[in-house]
C-alpha positions, 0 to 999 in steps of 0.5 A, spaced: 479 485 410 476 491 408 468 492 410 465 493 403 458 492 400 460 486 396 464 483 402 457 484 405 453 482 399 456 474 399 452 472 404 445 475 402 445 473 395 447 466 398 441 466 402 436 469 396 439 463 392 438 458 397 432 460 398 429 460 391 433 454 389 429 450 394 423 452 391 425 449 385 427 443 387 422 441 392 418 437 388 424 432 387 425 426 390 429 427 398 434 424 401 432 422 409 433 427 414 431 431 409 430 438 414 437 437 418 440 437 411 436 443 409 438 446 415 445 444 415 447 445 408 444 452 408 449 454 414 455 451 409 453 455 404 452 461 408 459 460 411 462 458 404 459 466 402 462 469 407 469 466 407 470 466 400 476 471 398 475 477 394 480 481 398 486 479 394 484 479 388 480 486 387 474 488 384 473 486 377 468 482 371 472 476 370 474 475 378 466 477 379 464 473 375 469 467 377 466 468 385 459 467 383 460 461 378 463 458 385 458 460 389 453 456 384 458 451 384 457 450 391 449 451 391 449 445 386 453 441 391 449 442 397 442 441 392 445 434 391 446 433 398 438 433 400 436 430 393 437 424 390 433 425 383 437 426 377 443 431 377 439 434 370 433 435 374 438 439 380 442 442 375 436 445 372 432 447 378 438 451 380 439 454 374 431 455 375 433 458 381 439 463 379 435 466 373 430 468 378 435 470 383 438 475 378 432 478 375 430 480 382 437 484 382 437 486 375 429 488 376 432 492 383 438 496 380 433 498 373 429 501 378 435 504 381 437 507 376 430 510 374 430 513 381 438 516 381 439 517 374 446 520 375 448 514 377 449 515 385 445 509 388 445 509 394 445 500 395 452 499 390 452 492 391 458 491 388 462 497 390 471 497 392 470 502 397 468 501 404 461 502 407 460 508 408 455 508 415 455 516 416 453 517 409 448 512 410 446 515 416 445 522 414 440 519 407 436 514 412 430 516 408 433 514 402 436 509 403 429 506 407 426 508 400 432 503 396 432 497 401 424 497 401 424 497 393 429 492 394 425 488 398 418 488 394 423 486 387 425 480 390 418 479 393 414 480 388 419 476 383 420 470 388 411 469 388 411 470 381 416 464 380 413 460 385 406 459 382 408 460 375 414 456 374 416 452 380 409 449 382 410 446 375 417 444 375 417 436 373 410 436 371 412 435 364 417 430 365 425 431 364 428 435 360 431 433 353 438 431 354 441 434 348 439 441 350 441 441 357 448 443 356 447 449 351 441 451 355 446 451 361 452 455 358 446 460 354 442 461 362 450 461 366 453 466 361 446 471 362 446 470 369 454 471 370 458 473 364 454 478 363 452 482 370 459 482 371 460 487 364 455 490 366 457 491 373 463 493 372 465 495 365 459 500 364 461 506 367 455 508 373 457 516 372 452 520 367 450 514 363 442 512 365 440 510 357 446 505 357 446 502 364 438 502 363 438 498 356 443 494 359 438 492 364 432 491 361 437 486 356 439 482 362 432 481 364 430 480 358 435 474 357 433 471 363 426 471 361 428 468 355 432 462 359 426 461 364 421 459 359 426 455 355 426 451 361 419 451 362 418 451 355 423 444 352 419 440 357 412 442 356 413 442 348 417 434 349 411 432 353 406 434 348 410 431 342 410 424 347 403 425 348 402 426 340 406 421 338 402 416 343 396 418 341 398 418 333 400 411 335 393 408 338 389 411 332 394 408 328 393 401 332 385 402 333 385 403 324 388 396 325 385 393 329 377 395 326 380 393 319 382 386 323 375 386 326 371 387 320 376 382 316 373 376 322 366 379 323 365 377 316 368 370 316 364 369 322 358 371 320 359 367 312 361 362 317 355 362 322 349 363 316 351 357 313 352 353 320 345 355 321 342 352 315 346 346 315 343 345 322 336 346 320 337 341 314 341 336 318 335 337 324 330 336 317 333 329 315 335 326 322 332 325 329 335 331 332 330 333 338 328 340 335 329 343 343 337 340 342 337 343 335 334 350 337 340 350 343 345 348 338 343 354 333 343 359 339 350 358 341 351 359 334 347 365 334 352 367 341 357 369 335 352 372 330 351 380 331 346 382 337 346 389 336 344 390 329 345 398 327 345 402 319 352 403 322 358 397 320 364 400 325 358 400 331 356 393 328 363 390 329 364 393 336 357 392 339 359 385 336 366 385 340 363 388 347 357 384 347 362 377 347 365 380 352 360 382 356 357 376 356 364 372 359 363 377 365 356 376 367 355 385 365 348 386 362 348 390 355 343 395 353 343 399 347 339 403 343 343 405 338 342 410 332 348 408 326 345 414 322 347 420 327 354 417 325 354 417 318 359 423 318 365 420 322 370 415 319 369 407 320 376 408 324 374 413 328 367 410 330 371 404 332 376 408 336 371 412 340 367 407 341 372 401 343 374 405 348 368 407 351 365 401 352 371 398 354 373 403 360 365 401 362 365 394 362 372 394 366 369 399 371 362 394 370 365 388 371 369 391 379 362 391 381 358 385 385 353 380 380 347 382 379 349 389 380 354 389 373 351 393 367 353 398 362 348 401 358 349 406 350 345 410 347 346 414 340 342 418 337 341 425 333 338 431 337 338 438 334 343 438 329 348 433 334 350 426 334 349 424 341 352 419 345 351 417 352 355 411 355 353 409 363 355 404 368 356 402 375 361 404 379 364 403 386 369 407 390 372 415 389 374 419 382 380 423 381 381 428 375 387 430 373 387 435 367 379 434 366 379 426 366 379 421 371 386 419 373 387 410 371 386 406 377 391 401 373 398 401 377 402 403 371 400 409 370 405 411 364 402 405 360 395 407 361 389 412 361 390 414 355 383 410 353 380 417 356 384 421 352 383 418 345 376 418 346 376 426 347 382 427 342 376 423 337 371 427 339 375 434 339 377 433 332 369 433 329 369 440 334 365 435 339 364 436 347 365 430 352 362 431 359 363 426 364 359 426 371 360 421 377 353 422 382 350 416 386 353 411 383 352 412 376 359 414 372 356 417 366 359 420 359 356 424 355 358 426 348 356 431 343 358 432 336 355 436 331 354 432 325 357 435 319 359 432 311 362 425 311 370 425 312 373 422 306 
């Protein structure tokens, strides 16, 4: 068995690949006894890399590509032994790791070409001849320089990979299934096939420009691949969020139209019933106190809060009924004209979510402390909205918004996002504070021409 550079590089490659793959998959669902599995799997992978045959088949591009593909397949198998997550997530984590390992190697080789334009690089990882230890000892200073560049290239790329990509792995959900296979093929071609062609088919001697361009091309292809691995799920997540928010706004508009019709009907009926009750009290012996009590019951369904904005009136009427039912005191000072530039559907959606969240938090307080407040006014060319309520417990934030406290976080948490969406649509800003047991939402929207 010849002691060639490639024979030495195989276990080095396996170690490099395994480390970076672990960085990209550590957020996946782990199997029991993960640490023991990781140590055992790592040792097994290194052993496979050491014993994988290269001496019987020669040193050429096809077999080199086949060998690295096989080692990559073994690494995926080891990751499946470590994690119980979806196979597609494991595979994509492994691909991201392989791509970053390959960028590291290509970065070193690019620098090595620049350091040694003649093509006689000191570290020839894929050479077929025996290692010349005498030559290495005679040029130990140059060898140390190359090894320093080698480790610096890997360390810098791995650190960048962790902070820019690996730490966000899985943040945006799963990769769209229809894109997995084409992306896998593209990445493996960029990582393995092109690399093998560069290594064995392009002459290294006196070919500085060609080698430099090919290494840079390979780095660029790998960068495109790693960006795609993370950009596609992010785009898919944004599309899903946009679809959900659009659906919520449509439902809010439909709910507003239904509520508007219902409120109009209730107001007509309440007005008619109060007149009939008064006439009945005048013509019969109904006690004045009993008549007033009956009229107060009817007033429950009449608007407690009247502003110059119809959409705001409808929301306030609905939420006042909710607050009465839950024993919540609701105070409101609102100038409806401040919101005249907003569409009725947006006003309804904004205050429906604001007051829903406030009432839900206040309802968890003990009796006597259940209260919410609302103010709407114009200040210096801005429509200023303030909603506050008591709350208990601690708040966690994600993306600048409080996390939902409901168990099913996939179905909830869109209320605050919907509020922010409406505010940003009109160029406004929202701030949230939670001090001293008071949860406070402040919104400022520049007053503008009415939207049509």
